[in-house]
N, C-alpha and C positions, 0 to 999 in steps of 0.2 A: 871242578867236581870235588866235593868234600865227602870223604868217607866218615860215617858216624856209626859207632857201635851202640845202637839204640837200646838193645836189650841190657847191656851193661850199665848204660846211663840211667835206664828206668829202675833197675834193681837198686842202684845207689840212691835214687831219689825217694824210694818208698820203703827202704829197709827198716826205718824206725816205727812203722805202723803195724808190724806183726803179721803180715800176710805170709801164706805159704809160697814156696818158689813158683808153683804153677799160677797162683792168683796174682803174684807180683809181676810175672812176665806178661800177663794179660793187660797190664796198665800201659804197655808200650804204645798202644794206639793213642792214648791220651798224651803221652810224651810227644809223639809225632805231631799230633794236632796242635799242641802248644807251640811247636816250632813253626808250623804252617801259619798259626795266628800271628806270630812275629813277622813272618815273611810278608804277610798281606795286611798287617796293621789292623788286626781285628780284635774286638773286645772279648776278653775271656769270661767276663762275669755271667752272661747268660748260660754258658756251658757249666760253670761252677754251680750256679743255682739249680740247673737240671740234674747234675750229679748228686747234689745234696738231697734233692727230692726223691730221685729214683732209688737211692740207696739209704734212705732215712733209717731203715732198720738194720743196716750194716755200716755203721759209722767208720769202721776200719777200711772198708772198700771205698767209701766216698772220699775219705781223707787221703787215701793212697792215690786215687785217680786225680784228685785236685793237685796233690803234690807233684805227680808226674806231669800234669798239664803245665804247671808253673815252671817246673824244671826245664821242659822243652823250650818254653818261651825265654827263660833266662839264658839257655844255651845260645840261642840266636843273638840275644843282646850282648853277650860277652865274648863271642867268637873273635879271635885275633886273626883277621884276614886282611889282606891289602885291597885297596881300591874301594869303590862305592859299596856300602853295605847297609844302606838305609832300606826300610821296609817299602814295599810297593803297595800303595793305597788304591783299592778298588772303589771308585766313586759309587754313589747311590744309584741303583738301577732305575731307569726311566720306565716304570711299569705302573699299571692302574692300581690304585689302593684297594685293599680288601684282604680277606683271609686266604692264605696260600698253604698248600701242603705239597709234599713230594708225591709224584704219581708216575707209575710205569705205563707203557703202552698197553700192556695186558689189562691192568687195572682200569685204565680209562676206557678201553673197548668194552669191558664188562659192564662198567657203570653206565656208559652211554647206552648200551642195549637195554639195561634196566630202566633208565630214564625214558627211553623211547617206548618201551612197553607200557609204562605208566601214562605217557602222553597219548598213546593210541587207544588206551583203555583195553588192551589185550593181555591175556596171559602169555608169557613167553615159554616156548618149548625149545630148550637147547639140547641138541643131540650131537655128541662128538666121539671121537676115537683118539687115543693118545698119540701125539706126534710132535716132535720138536720142530719149531719153537711155539706151537699153538696150544700145547696141553694145558697150560696154566689158566686158560680161559674157562675150562670146565671146573678147575679147582676153585677159581674165584666165584663163578656163578653158583656153584653148589652151596656156598655159604650165604647166598642171598635169596633163599627160598621164601622168606617172609615177605618178599616183594612180588609174590605170585609167579615165581619162576620155577619151572620144572626142568631138572637136568637129568640126562640119560647117557651113560657111557655104553655105547653099542659094541657089538662084537667085531665090527670092521667099519671102514669108511663108507661103504655102500649102505649098510644098515643105518648108519648115523644120518646120512643125508635123506634117506627115505623116511626115517622117523620124523625128522624135522619137517619134511614136506607133508607128512600125514598130520602133523600138528597144525600146519597152515590150513589144510583141507577142513579140519575140525573147528577152525575159527580162532586159532592162536597165532602168535608171531613166531614162525618157525625160523630157527637159526642153527647153523652148523659152522664148523671151522676146521681148518687143516693147513697144511703147507703143500707145496707143489706136487709131490707124489700122491698125496691123499686127494688133492683136488682132481688129479687125473682119474682116480678111481670113482670119484663122485660124478664125473662128467655126464654119464648117461642119465642119471637121476636129475641133474640140473637141466638137461634137455627136456626131461619130462615136465619139470616145473615151468619151462618156457611154453611147452605145448598146452598144459592144463591151465596156464596163466594164474598161478598162485604166488602170493608174496613169499619170498624166501631170501634170507640174508646169508650169504656165504662169505666167511672171513678167510682170507688167504694170507697167512703170516709167512711171507716168502723166506726161503733159505737157498743156499747155493746148491746147484744141481749140475747135470741132470741125474735122474734116478735118486738113489740115496744121497749122492753128492757129498756136501759138507753140512751135516745137519745143524751144527752149532755156529755156522758162519752166515753172514748176511748177503743178500743179493736182491736185485729187482728184475729177475728174469722171467716172471710169469705174466707180463703184460699181454703178450701174444695169446697165452693160454686163457686169460680172463676175457679178452675181447673176442677172440675167434675160436677158442679151443673146444668146439662141440661139432657134432655131425650136423649136416644140412644148414639151413639158414635159421640159426637159433640165437637171435639177438637178446642181450640183456644189458642192464646198466652197470657201469664200472666206475668206482670212485676210489680215491687214494688218500690216506692220512699222511700228514707231513712230519709229525712229531708225537711224542708220547701223549702230551696233553690234548693235541688236536684229534686223537683217536676218539675222544668223548663226543665231540660235535660231529665227526664223520659217521659214527655209528648211528646217531640220531638222524642224520641226513639219509643214510641207507634205509632206515625204517620208513622215513617219509616217502621216499620214492617207491619202495617196494609195495607199501599199502595203498598209495594213491593210484599207482599204475598197474597193480596186480602183476608184478614181474619179479623174477629173481634179481638181486643186486649183489655183485661181488665187490667186497671191500678189501683193498690191498693194503697191507702193512708189511713189515719185514722184521727179521730177527733182531736187528740192531735197535729199531724203534720199540719193539715189544719189550725188550729187557732193559732198555735205557730208562732213565728217569729225569724229570725236570720239575721245577716249581710250577704249580698249577693253581690258578685262581679258582677257588671253589665257586661254582656258579649258583646263582639264585634260581632254584628249580622253577619258581613261578614266572621267571622271565622267558622260559622256553615255551615256544608256541605249542598249543594243543594240536594234536593230529587225530582226534577221535574218529575211529572207524565206525561207519554206519553200515551194518549188514543189510543185504537185500531182504525186504519183507513183503513186497507186493506179489501176491500169488497169481494175479490175472495174467494169463498168457506167458507164464514164466518159462524160461529156459536158461541154462547156466552161462550161455555166451551172449546174453544181452549186454550191450555196451553203453558206457557213458559217452555222450556225444563229444564232450570236450577232451577227455583223456584217452578215450578208446579202451579204458579198462573194462574188463568184463565184470558182471555182478558177482558179489561174494555172498553166498547164502550158506547158512549153517546146515550141514547135512542132517536130515531127520526132522527138520522143521516142517510141520504140517503144511502141505501144499507146495513145498519147495524141495521135495525129494528129487535127487538127481544123481547121475553118475558121470564121472569124467575119467579120462585115460589118455594114453599116448597115441591112439589112432586119431587121425584127423577128424575134426568135427565140422558139422554144417554151420555156416555163418548165420543161417536163418532159424535153425531149430536146435542146435547143439547136439543133434544125433550124429552117429558115425557117417562119414561121407567119403566116398572114393571119387567124387566128381572132379575132373581136371580143373574146371573153372572155379570151383569152390576152394580147391587147394591154393590156387593163385590168389584168390581174395584173402584167405586166412593168412598166407605167408606175407602178403603185402600189409595186412592190418597189424600183424605182430611187429613187423619192421617199423611201420609208421608210428606205432605206439611208443616205441623206444626213441625214435627220432624226435618225437614231440617233446620229450623230456628236456631237450635243449632250450626250449622256450620257457621252461619252468625252473631253471637254475640261474644263478647270478651270472652276469656278464663277466668275462675274464678281466681281472684288474692287474695293475702293475704293483709288485711288492716293493720295489725300490727303483727310483729313476723316472724318466719321462716316457711318454707313449710313442716316442720315435727316437732314433739315434743310430750310432754306428753298430751297436750289437745288443741283442736281447739274449740273456742266458735263461733258457727254459728248462725247468725241472719238474719233477713229480716225486712224491714220497719223501723219504728221509734225507734226500740230498738238499733239503731246504736250508739247513744251517750252514754248511760249507759254501753253498752258492751265494747265500745272502751276504756272508762275510767277505767273500771274494769280490762280489760286485761293489760292496762298500769300499774296499781297498782301491779298486779300479777307479771309482768315482772320486775318491780323495786325491787321486793322481791326475784328475782332470779328464778322465775318459768318459765318453758318452755311452755308458753301458747301463742297461736296465735288467731287472730280475722279474721274470714271469714264472709263476708256480701253479701247476694245475692240480685241482682237486677232482674235477669231473673229467675222467678219461674217455668215457663213452656213454652218451654222445658228448662230443667236445663242445665247449661253450660257443654260442652262435657268433660271437664277435672275434673269435680267436684268429681267424684268417686275416681279417683287416688289421688287427693289432700287430700281428707278426710282419705283415707287409710294410709296416712303418719303420723297419730296421734294415740296415744294410746286410747284417749277418745274424744268423741264428745258431747259437751254440747250445747243445743239449748234453749235459753231463748225466750219465745214468749208469747204474751198476749192472749192465748187461752189454750185449754186443751192438745195441742200437735199435731197441724196439720202439721207443717213442719217436725216434728219428724216422723210422719207417712209416709210422702212423701219420706224422706230420707231412712227410713227402707225398704219401699216397692220397691224403685228403686235400691238400692245398697246393701241391706241386711247388713247394718252397724248398730250396736247396739247403736244408738244415745240416749242420755239421755235428757229428757225434764225438763226445769225449767219453770213452768207455773204460770201465774198471771192473774186472771180474776176478778179484783176488779174495773174496770173502770178507773184505774189510771196507769200511766206509771211506768216502773221499776225504782227503786232507784239503784244507783251505789252499795250501801252497800249490797243489796240483791244478785246481781250477783257476787260480790266479795266473799261473804260468800259461795255461791254455788260452785264457782271455788275451793276455799280452801277445802271445804268438799269433793268434788269428787276427788281431787288430793290426799287426804289423805286416801281415802277408797280403 
């Protein structure tokens, strides 16, 4: 460990350029960056060009920052230390060519929703209430109103979800977001969305709980809440993003399912993913498949619970359209007329239909694939959400040591992919790392009677690669 007085070294490097003490101290980030560039054998010129362009009207600042950058690099070159001190060269990344930018999970979620609204041909109505770590979705979307986005900060979580659901009733793409405590408050209205069968996207940016818990710390403890957390039989679709950039595509998938099947969809992210950033290949918007919504227009024998024979989705008619006037609400409806019905047989039919509609989504999502490794072996490490990175790296390490280990990562949590059971049965052991006490493990065991093993971390911090690597080794040897 080498102690460096970076502030002193920076002030010495920039003293001839005439900056104030306060401005000079600010250059220490560039000094540090210069040292990092030496450590990793990176070219300084792109940064120098950027500094000269950014501060072209303040040459003293640009020259000072360049001087600090060069001084930090020179410090690394001239350090008098024993042992190996050559730079560590990072090889070129094996990634598709194209234009990249840095993106956070919040940004990608917001942009994905906007892209989805454009591809469905719907105005988006986003209604939210401030809560860490989901608040920034409202901030981001409020700056995108030129894409036919309406944003509304409600007085509480219940008002927010009801406003979003009202937007869907009026023919818009209704969206709301929160974290665990806020999702709990929204639960009754989400059940209403299940009952009236309207598309609604619910973003759950998870944080450590229960109750207020640790608002700024990450966790994956809302899977039970997403899949089962409503009164009565109230099924909905649940999907999960794996990384900041993946939030974009996951938001589009949520909109596709919601509008095609006339159902609420809960999209799970978490605080770590929401605030983290990564390089993101800016997609060609024209390559994203259209999902144009066609509202019901046939007035002959219309009632609001007429269904598509293939998807079982009910018809979506704009209220107030001549000949298509209708009312919906939380009391059970007749399968044949859409009127209020208390008939026992009808309630059985409607409950079964709502369940079957969600179950049918399994045939409309991709088959589960293997992220790394073979389709059978000694162990499959199964994850969901932001555990993707450490799991993938851990499996890579195990495979480099000759272990027959594969990585399976779920996007569709409910319903589960139709081939998942047969895929998991191809492995001797199933290890499930997740930031909760074992919620996906419970789901896998209950659905498939597979003795999955949990690796659980509930510290408010993401997994380290070393933690999963050690668990893989331990269970392979046991």
